[in-house]
Backbone as numpy.savetxt, mean C-alpha at the origin, in Angstrom:
# Nx Ny Nz CAx CAy CAz Cx Cy Cz
-47.48 -19.78 52.43 -46.02 -19.89 52.36 -45.57 -19.42 50.96
-44.65 -18.46 50.89 -44.22 -17.96 49.57 -43.51 -19.02 48.74
-43.68 -18.89 47.44 -43.02 -19.85 46.53 -41.52 -19.60 46.52
-40.72 -20.66 46.41 -39.25 -20.47 46.36 -38.85 -19.71 45.12
-37.78 -18.95 45.19 -37.32 -18.18 44.02 -36.93 -19.11 42.88
-37.13 -18.67 41.64 -36.77 -19.53 40.49 -35.26 -19.73 40.44
-34.83 -20.85 39.91 -33.39 -21.10 39.80 -32.75 -20.12 38.83
-31.46 -19.79 39.00 -30.78 -18.88 38.08 -30.71 -19.48 36.69
-30.76 -18.62 35.66 -30.69 -19.16 34.28 -29.36 -19.84 34.01
-29.43 -20.84 33.18 -28.21 -21.57 32.82 -27.29 -20.64 32.04
-26.01 -20.70 32.26 -25.08 -19.81 31.53 -25.07 -20.13 30.05
-24.98 -19.08 29.26 -24.87 -19.23 27.81 -23.43 -18.97 27.43
-22.80 -19.91 26.80 -21.35 -19.85 26.54 -21.05 -19.19 25.19
-21.61 -18.01 24.99 -21.34 -17.32 23.72 -19.89 -16.89 23.63
-19.37 -16.36 24.72 -17.98 -15.89 24.67 -17.02 -17.03 24.45
-17.31 -18.19 25.03 -16.44 -19.33 24.83 -16.45 -19.79 23.39
-17.64 -19.78 22.76 -17.77 -20.17 21.35 -16.95 -19.25 20.46
-17.07 -17.93 20.71 -16.31 -16.97 19.93 -14.82 -17.12 20.15
-14.44 -17.39 21.38 -13.03 -17.56 21.69 -12.45 -18.75 20.96
-13.24 -19.81 20.86 -12.76 -21.00 20.16 -12.43 -20.67 18.71
-13.38 -19.97 18.07 -13.15 -19.64 16.66 -12.01 -18.65 16.51
-11.90 -17.70 17.44 -10.82 -16.73 17.38 -9.47 -17.43 17.54
-9.40 -18.33 18.51 -8.15 -19.07 18.72 -7.83 -19.96 17.52
-8.87 -20.55 16.94 -8.66 -21.43 15.79 -8.13 -20.63 14.60
-8.72 -19.43 14.37 -8.25 -18.58 13.27 -6.82 -18.13 13.50
-6.51 -17.77 14.75 -5.14 -17.35 15.06 -4.15 -18.47 14.82
-4.56 -19.71 15.18 -3.67 -20.86 14.97 -3.42 -21.07 13.48
-4.47 -20.88 12.66 -4.30 -21.06 11.22 -3.35 -20.01 10.66
-3.45 -18.77 11.13 -2.53 -17.73 10.66 -1.10 -18.07 11.06
-0.92 -18.56 12.29 0.42 -18.93 12.75 1.04 -20.01 11.87
0.18 -20.87 11.30 0.68 -21.99 10.51 0.94 -21.62 9.04
0.49 -20.42 8.62 0.64 -20.08 7.21 2.12 -19.85 6.85
2.59 -20.48 5.77 3.98 -20.28 5.34 4.12 -18.99 4.54
5.36 -18.67 4.20 5.61 -17.53 3.33 5.76 -16.22 4.08
5.87 -15.13 3.30 6.18 -13.82 3.85 4.96 -12.92 3.94
4.98 -12.05 4.94 4.09 -10.92 5.06 4.95 -9.69 5.36
4.32 -8.54 5.53 5.06 -7.32 5.82 4.67 -6.80 7.19
5.64 -6.72 8.07 5.40 -6.16 9.40 5.89 -4.71 9.44
5.45 -3.99 10.47 5.88 -2.61 10.67 7.11 -2.63 11.57
8.26 -2.26 11.03 9.52 -2.34 11.77 9.78 -1.11 12.62
11.04 -0.78 12.75 11.46 0.34 13.58 11.02 1.67 12.97
10.84 2.65 13.85 10.50 3.99 13.38 11.71 4.65 12.75
11.46 5.37 11.65 12.51 6.08 10.94 12.04 7.49 10.60
12.99 8.40 10.58 12.66 9.75 10.13 12.46 9.74 8.63
11.33 10.25 8.18 11.03 10.29 6.76 10.02 11.41 6.54
10.52 12.59 6.18 9.66 13.76 6.04 8.80 13.64 4.79
7.55 14.07 4.92 6.62 14.03 3.81 5.99 15.40 3.63
6.12 15.96 2.45 5.52 17.26 2.16 4.16 17.07 1.49
3.22 17.93 1.83 1.91 17.86 1.20 1.90 18.75 -0.04
1.19 18.29 -1.05 1.03 19.06 -2.28 -0.35 18.75 -2.86
-0.72 19.46 -3.89 -2.05 19.31 -4.46 -1.95 18.83 -5.89
-2.79 17.87 -6.24 -2.90 17.40 -7.62 -4.38 17.32 -7.96
-4.77 17.91 -9.10 -6.16 17.85 -9.55 -6.32 16.63 -10.45
-7.07 15.65 -9.99 -7.26 14.43 -10.76 -8.19 14.68 -11.95
-7.90 14.01 -13.06 -8.77 14.12 -14.23 -10.14 13.51 -13.96
-10.17 12.50 -13.09 -11.41 11.79 -12.83 -11.35 11.18 -11.44
-12.51 10.87 -10.88 -12.55 10.15 -9.62 -12.17 8.69 -9.80
-12.17 8.24 -11.03 -11.79 6.86 -11.34 -10.30 6.81 -11.72
-9.53 5.90 -11.16 -8.10 5.83 -11.50 -7.88 5.60 -12.99
-6.80 6.17 -13.53 -6.43 5.92 -14.92 -5.86 4.52 -15.09
-5.34 3.95 -14.01 -4.82 2.58 -14.06 -4.79 2.01 -12.65
-5.12 0.73 -12.53 -5.01 0.00 -11.27 -4.24 -1.28 -11.55
-3.23 -1.55 -10.75 -2.42 -2.73 -10.99 -1.92 -3.26 -9.63
-1.30 -4.42 -9.66 -0.76 -5.00 -8.43 0.33 -6.01 -8.78
1.14 -6.33 -7.80 2.11 -7.42 -7.95 2.24 -8.12 -6.60
2.80 -9.32 -6.64 2.88 -10.15 -5.43 4.33 -10.27 -4.96
4.47 -10.74 -3.74 5.79 -11.07 -3.19 5.67 -12.29 -2.30
6.76 -13.00 -2.16 6.81 -14.15 -1.25 8.27 -14.59 -1.14
8.50 -15.60 -0.30 9.85 -16.15 -0.24 10.08 -17.04 -1.45
11.28 -17.57 -1.58 11.64 -18.36 -2.76 10.69 -19.53 -2.98
10.41 -20.28 -1.91 9.54 -21.45 -2.04 8.13 -21.06 -2.47
7.59 -20.05 -1.81 6.23 -19.62 -2.13 6.12 -19.04 -3.53
7.14 -18.26 -3.95 7.12 -17.68 -5.29 7.18 -18.76 -6.35
8.02 -19.76 -6.15 8.12 -20.86 -7.11 6.80 -21.62 -7.21
6.17 -21.84 -6.07 4.89 -22.55 -6.07 3.84 -21.79 -6.85
3.82 -20.47 -6.69 2.85 -19.64 -7.43 3.11 -19.72 -8.93
4.39 -19.71 -9.32 4.73 -19.82 -10.75 4.28 -21.18 -11.29
4.48 -22.23 -10.50 4.06 -23.56 -10.93 2.55 -23.63 -11.12
1.82 -23.06 -10.18 0.35 -23.06 -10.27 -0.11 -22.31 -11.52
0.57 -21.21 -11.84 0.19 -20.39 -13.00 0.75 -20.93 -14.31
1.64 -21.92 -14.21 2.17 -22.55 -15.42 3.22 -21.74 -16.13
4.05 -21.02 -15.37 5.06 -20.17 -15.97 6.46 -20.74 -15.92
7.42 -19.93 -16.38 8.82 -20.32 -16.40 9.50 -19.92 -15.09
10.50 -20.70 -14.70 11.24 -20.42 -13.48 12.41 -19.47 -13.71
12.44 -18.80 -14.85 13.50 -17.84 -15.12 13.28 -16.59 -14.28
14.31 -16.20 -13.55 14.22 -15.00 -12.72 14.57 -13.76 -13.55
13.92 -12.66 -13.21 14.20 -11.37 -13.84 14.77 -10.42 -12.80
15.64 -9.55 -13.24 16.25 -8.59 -12.33 15.71 -7.19 -12.61
15.94 -6.28 -11.66 15.56 -4.89 -11.87 14.08 -4.63 -11.65
13.66 -3.42 -12.03 12.27 -3.01 -11.89 11.45 -3.54 -13.06
10.13 -3.39 -12.96 9.25 -3.85 -14.03 8.18 -2.80 -14.30
7.65 -2.82 -15.52 6.61 -1.87 -15.90 5.28 -2.29 -15.30
4.47 -1.30 -14.93 3.17 -1.58 -14.34 2.25 -0.40 -14.59
0.99 -0.56 -14.24 -0.02 0.50 -14.37 -0.07 1.04 -15.79
-0.16 0.14 -16.77 -0.25 0.56 -18.15 0.96 1.32 -18.64
2.14 0.88 -18.22 3.41 1.50 -18.61 3.63 2.88 -18.00
2.75 3.31 -17.12 2.93 4.63 -16.50 4.01 4.61 -15.44
4.25 3.45 -14.86 5.23 3.32 -13.78 6.20 2.20 -14.05
7.39 2.34 -13.45 8.26 1.20 -13.20 8.31 1.05 -11.69
8.22 -0.19 -11.23 8.14 -0.42 -9.80 8.93 -1.66 -9.42
9.11 -1.84 -8.13 9.80 -3.00 -7.60 10.09 -2.80 -6.13
10.64 -3.82 -5.51 11.03 -3.76 -4.11 12.54 -3.77 -4.01
13.10 -2.85 -3.22 14.55 -2.69 -3.11 15.03 -2.93 -1.69
16.23 -3.46 -1.58 16.91 -3.64 -0.31 18.30 -3.04 -0.44
18.54 -1.93 0.29 19.81 -1.20 0.18 20.14 -0.85 -1.26
19.14 -0.39 -2.00 19.35 0.10 -3.35 19.30 -0.95 -4.44
19.28 -2.22 -4.09 19.25 -3.28 -5.10 17.86 -3.91 -5.17
17.36 -4.09 -6.38 16.03 -4.65 -6.55 16.05 -6.16 -6.34
15.04 -6.64 -5.62 14.88 -8.09 -5.48 14.52 -8.68 -6.84
14.96 -9.91 -7.12 14.56 -10.56 -8.37 13.07 -10.90 -8.35
12.53 -11.16 -9.52 11.11 -11.49 -9.59 10.86 -12.47 -10.74
9.73 -13.16 -10.64 9.24 -14.00 -11.73 8.15 -13.24 -12.48
8.00 -13.55 -13.76 6.93 -12.99 -14.56 6.18 -14.13 -15.23
4.86 -14.15 -15.02 4.04 -15.20 -15.61 2.61 -14.69 -15.79
2.08 -14.83 -17.00 0.70 -14.43 -17.29 0.42 -13.00 -16.83
1.33 -12.08 -17.16 1.20 -10.67 -16.80 1.22 -10.42 -15.29
1.65 -11.40 -14.54 1.81 -11.24 -13.09 3.28 -11.19 -12.74
3.62 -10.40 -11.71 4.99 -10.36 -11.21 5.00 -10.82 -9.77
5.94 -11.71 -9.46 6.09 -12.21 -8.09 7.50 -11.92 -7.62
7.65 -10.98 -6.69 8.96 -10.59 -6.18 9.40 -11.60 -5.13
10.69 -11.94 -5.15 11.25 -12.93 -4.22 11.95 -12.19 -3.09
11.34 -12.16 -1.92 11.90 -11.46 -0.77 12.69 -12.37 0.15
13.25 -11.77 1.20 14.05 -12.51 2.18 13.54 -12.19 3.58
13.24 -13.22 4.33 12.75 -13.05 5.69 13.71 -12.20 6.53
13.17 -11.17 7.20 13.98 -10.31 8.06 14.52 -9.07 7.39
14.44 -8.98 6.07 14.96 -7.82 5.35 14.00 -6.62 5.45
14.59 -5.43 5.59 13.85 -4.20 5.38 13.80 -3.93 3.88
12.71 -3.36 3.41 12.64 -3.05 1.98 11.91 -1.73 1.75
12.07 -1.18 0.55 11.32 0.00 0.13 10.62 -0.33 -1.17
9.52 0.37 -1.43 8.81 0.24 -2.70 9.28 1.37 -3.61
9.92 1.03 -4.72 10.41 2.02 -5.66 9.33 2.32 -6.70
9.04 3.61 -6.87 8.09 4.07 -7.88 8.79 5.03 -8.82
8.75 4.76 -10.11 9.33 5.65 -11.11 8.23 6.08 -12.08
8.01 7.38 -12.16 7.03 7.93 -13.09 7.63 7.95 -14.49
7.05 7.18 -15.38 7.58 7.09 -16.74 6.93 8.10 -17.68
5.97 8.86 -17.17 5.24 9.79 -18.02 5.82 11.20 -17.94
5.30 12.08 -18.80 5.70 13.48 -18.79 4.70 14.33 -18.02
3.86 13.68 -17.22 2.85 14.38 -16.44 3.05 14.10 -14.95
2.50 14.98 -14.13 2.41 14.68 -12.70 1.33 13.61 -12.51
1.62 12.67 -11.66 0.65 11.62 -11.35 0.57 11.42 -9.84
-0.54 10.86 -9.42 -0.72 10.50 -8.01 -0.85 8.98 -7.93
-0.11 8.37 -7.00 -0.11 6.91 -6.85 -0.61 6.56 -5.46
-1.75 5.89 -5.41 -2.26 5.35 -4.14 -1.65 3.97 -3.99
-0.89 3.79 -2.92 -0.11 2.56 -2.72 -0.64 1.77 -1.54
-0.82 0.47 -1.76 -1.22 -0.41 -0.67 -0.21 -1.55 -0.52
0.01 -1.97 0.72 0.83 -3.14 1.03 -0.01 -4.07 1.89
-0.21 -5.29 1.43 -1.05 -6.27 2.13 -2.46 -5.73 2.35
-2.95 -4.94 1.41 -4.30 -4.42 1.50 -4.46 -3.20 2.38
-3.36 -2.64 2.89 -3.39 -1.46 3.74 -2.82 -0.26 3.00
-3.51 0.87 3.07 -2.97 2.11 2.53 -1.76 2.49 3.38
-0.61 2.66 2.76 0.62 2.88 3.53 0.65 4.24 4.20
-0.22 5.18 3.77 -0.26 6.49 4.39 -1.08 6.49 5.68
-2.05 5.58 5.77 -2.96 5.57 6.92 -2.91 4.29 7.74
-2.46 3.19 7.14 -2.48 1.91 7.82 -3.86 1.28 7.84
-4.82 1.89 7.17 -6.19 1.38 7.12 -6.43 0.62 5.80
-7.58 -0.08 5.75 -7.93 -0.81 4.52 -7.89 0.13 3.32
-7.21 -0.31 2.27 -6.95 0.57 1.14 -8.11 0.62 0.16
-8.26 1.79 -0.47 -9.23 2.00 -1.54 -8.58 2.93 -2.56
-8.85 2.75 -3.86 -8.22 3.60 -4.87 -8.53 5.08 -4.74
-9.67 5.43 -4.11 -10.04 6.85 -4.05 -9.42 7.59 -2.87
-8.51 6.95 -2.15 -7.83 7.60 -1.03 -6.65 8.45 -1.53
-6.02 9.16 -0.61 -4.87 9.98 -0.97 -3.65 9.11 -1.26
-2.76 9.64 -2.12 -1.56 8.90 -2.46 -0.35 9.81 -2.55
0.67 9.33 -3.25 1.93 10.05 -3.43 1.93 10.74 -4.79
2.34 12.01 -4.82 2.40 12.76 -6.06 3.83 12.71 -6.60
3.96 12.24 -7.83 5.27 12.14 -8.49 5.33 13.14 -9.65
6.41 13.90 -9.68 6.63 14.83 -10.78 6.99 14.03 -12.04
6.91 14.64 -13.22 7.26 13.92 -14.45 8.66 13.32 -14.39
8.75 12.06 -14.74 10.01 11.31 -14.80 10.70 11.19 -13.43
9.98 11.46 -12.36 10.58 11.44 -11.02 10.55 10.04 -10.42
11.43 9.82 -9.44 11.53 8.56 -8.71 11.28 8.81 -7.23
10.56 7.88 -6.59 10.29 8.03 -5.16 10.34 6.67 -4.50
10.98 6.61 -3.33 11.03 5.39 -2.54 10.08 5.50 -1.35
9.10 4.60 -1.28 8.20 4.55 -0.13 8.81 3.58 0.87
9.16 4.10 2.05 10.01 3.32 2.95 9.31 2.76 4.18
7.97 2.85 4.27 7.32 2.26 5.41 5.88 2.71 5.57
5.22 2.13 6.56 3.88 2.56 6.94 3.99 3.89 7.68
3.29 4.90 7.20 3.45 6.24 7.77 2.77 6.35 9.11
3.52 6.93 10.07 2.98 7.20 11.39 2.50 8.65 11.48
3.31 9.57 10.94 2.93 10.99 10.87 3.74 11.62 9.74
3.73 12.94 9.67 4.38 13.62 8.53 5.89 13.50 8.52
6.49 13.05 9.61 7.95 12.95 9.66 8.46 11.55 10.02
7.55 10.60 10.25 7.97 9.29 10.75 7.24 8.16 10.04
8.00 7.11 9.71 7.41 5.87 9.21 7.90 4.71 10.07
7.17 3.61 9.98 7.65 2.33 10.51 7.99 1.47 9.30
9.24 1.09 9.22 9.78 0.49 8.00 9.08 -0.81 7.62
9.07 -1.08 6.29 8.57 -2.35 5.79 9.60 -3.43 6.08
9.14 -4.53 6.69 10.04 -5.64 7.02 9.37 -6.95 6.60
10.10 -7.76 5.83 9.60 -9.09 5.51 9.62 -9.96 6.76
8.51 -10.60 7.04 8.44 -11.50 8.19 7.35 -12.53 7.96
6.96 -13.21 9.00 5.93 -14.23 8.89 4.56 -13.59 8.67
3.62 -14.38 8.16 2.26 -13.91 7.98 1.66 -13.49 9.32
1.93 -14.27 10.35 1.35 -13.99 11.67 1.79 -12.64 12.22
2.99 -12.18 11.85 3.50 -10.92 12.38 3.22 -9.74 11.45
2.54 -9.98 10.35 2.24 -8.92 9.40 1.31 -7.88 10.02
1.50 -6.64 9.65 0.63 -5.57 10.15 -0.82 -5.83 9.76
-1.04 -6.35 8.55 -2.39 -6.64 8.10 -3.05 -7.72 8.94
-2.28 -8.72 9.36 -2.84 -9.79 10.19 -3.31 -9.25 11.53
-2.58 -8.28 12.07 -2.95 -7.70 13.36 -4.27 -6.95 13.29
-4.64 -6.49 12.09 -5.89 -5.75 11.93 -6.97 -6.57 11.23
-6.77 -7.89 11.19 -7.79 -8.77 10.64 -7.76 -8.92 9.14
-6.69 -8.51 8.48 -6.62 -8.58 7.03 -5.59 -9.57 6.51
-5.40 -10.68 7.21 -4.37 -11.64 6.82 -4.60 -12.22 5.44
-5.84 -12.23 4.96 -6.12 -12.81 3.65 -5.51 -11.98 2.52
-5.12 -10.74 2.80 -4.54 -9.88 1.77 -3.02 -9.81 1.82
-2.41 -10.60 2.68 -0.95 -10.58 2.80 -0.31 -11.08 1.51
0.74 -10.37 1.07 1.51 -10.82 -0.08 1.24 -10.08 -1.37
0.44 -9.01 -1.32 0.12 -8.27 -2.55 0.36 -6.78 -2.33
0.85 -6.12 -3.36 1.09 -4.68 -3.33 0.29 -4.05 -4.46
-0.53 -3.05 -4.12 -1.44 -2.45 -5.09 -1.05 -1.03 -5.48
-1.39 -0.65 -6.71 -1.06 0.66 -7.25 -2.28 1.21 -8.01
-2.77 2.35 -7.57 -3.83 3.04 -8.31 -3.26 4.39 -8.75
-3.29 4.65 -10.05 -2.63 5.82 -10.61 -3.66 6.80 -11.16
-3.51 8.06 -10.77 -4.35 9.14 -11.28 -3.46 10.15 -12.02
-3.84 10.51 -13.23 -3.13 11.55 -13.97 -3.70 12.91 -13.61
-2.87 13.95 -13.72 -3.32 15.30 -13.41 -4.15 15.87 -14.56
-5.18 16.64 -14.19 -6.01 17.34 -15.17 -5.30 18.65 -15.53
-4.48 18.62 -16.57 -3.65 19.77 -16.91 -4.48 20.97 -17.36
-5.61 20.73 -18.00 -6.46 21.84 -18.44 -7.01 22.61 -17.25
-7.45 21.91 -16.23 -7.96 22.59 -15.03 -6.86 23.31 -14.29
-5.67 22.72 -14.28 -4.53 23.37 -13.63 -4.24 24.70 -14.30
-4.20 24.71 -15.63 -3.92 25.95 -16.37 -5.02 26.98 -16.13
-6.28 26.53 -16.08 -7.39 27.45 -15.84 -7.28 28.09 -14.47
-6.90 27.30 -13.46 -6.76 27.84 -12.11 -5.58 28.81 -12.02
-4.49 28.50 -12.72 -3.34 29.41 -12.73 -3.70 30.73 -13.40
-4.46 30.67 -14.47 -4.89 31.90 -15.15 -5.79 32.74 -14.25
-6.71 32.08 -13.56 -7.60 32.80 -12.65 -6.82 33.46 -11.52
-5.82 32.75 -11.01 -4.99 33.30 -9.94 -4.19 34.50 -10.44
-3.66 34.40 -11.67 -2.89 35.50 -12.23 -3.75 36.74 -12.40
-4.98 36.55 -12.84 -5.90 37.68 -13.00 -6.20 38.33 -11.66
-6.34 37.51 -10.62 -6.59 38.05 -9.29 -5.40 38.87 -8.80
-4.20 38.40 -9.11 -2.99 39.12 -8.67 -2.82 40.43 -9.43
-3.21 40.44 -10.71 -3.10 41.68 -11.49 -4.01 42.78 -10.95
-5.12 42.34 -10.33 -6.04 43.31 -9.78 -5.78 43.68 -8.34
-4.68 43.17 -7.77 -4.35 43.46 -6.38 -3.97 44.93 -6.21
-4.36 45.54 -5.10 -4.10 46.94 -4.80 -2.90 47.06 -3.88
-1.87 47.74 -4.33 -0.66 47.86 -3.51 -0.87 48.77 -2.30
-1.84 49.72 -2.38 -2.09 50.65 -1.27 -3.58 50.69 -0.93
-4.07 49.58 -0.36 -5.50 49.54 -0.09 -5.96 50.52 0.99
-5.02 51.06 1.76 -5.40 52.01 2.81 -5.51 53.45 2.34
-5.14 53.70 1.09 -5.18 55.08 0.58 -6.61 55.52 0.32
-6.89 56.82 0.58 -8.23 57.37 0.35 -8.26 58.08 -1.00
């Protein structure tokens, strides 16, 4: 008489275990107070490509500043032991190479300054832009991150990625997470749970804006221009002539 078939293996609840932790993490994000940045409505915003020769693969300056609602910003100042005096306008950053800040309809949000840190005070539901002003007499490239995401790609940010090229003394407003060369999704203050970074697993980086600045290698630029000029001088106007 043949032996009875073995009983089926007991189910292993790996998926249930993972789901518990996933749900628990999501609940914690939902409970977090303060502001994050979500991707709002699509807007037309044309972006032209240009070339900048960096002096080095290493940024000339890396800096960051924070943002939060009034309650969260005050708490951060208290923790850092600073003054509750608010400052208006833009602020210097990246070793004085830039002035930066967050604007709403052309007006800069106020900010606190404590221990070389800046904390911008935002408003839930507001659209905002990141204002960048080049204070130098050189072309510079600025790699910009919001909540740890490169605003040009929406991916985890790194200083060696592409950024925005600013002409000497020029001003530029970055108005959203870029979708393509003509469209952005606007920056909007909202809850941490609705932040674009939270949707991609980066909720721990919500509330910080990063700036990596590269100066142009002017010597290499001049050398390339000279080489190009020499090539043009040798151009033949009638290459088909015998």
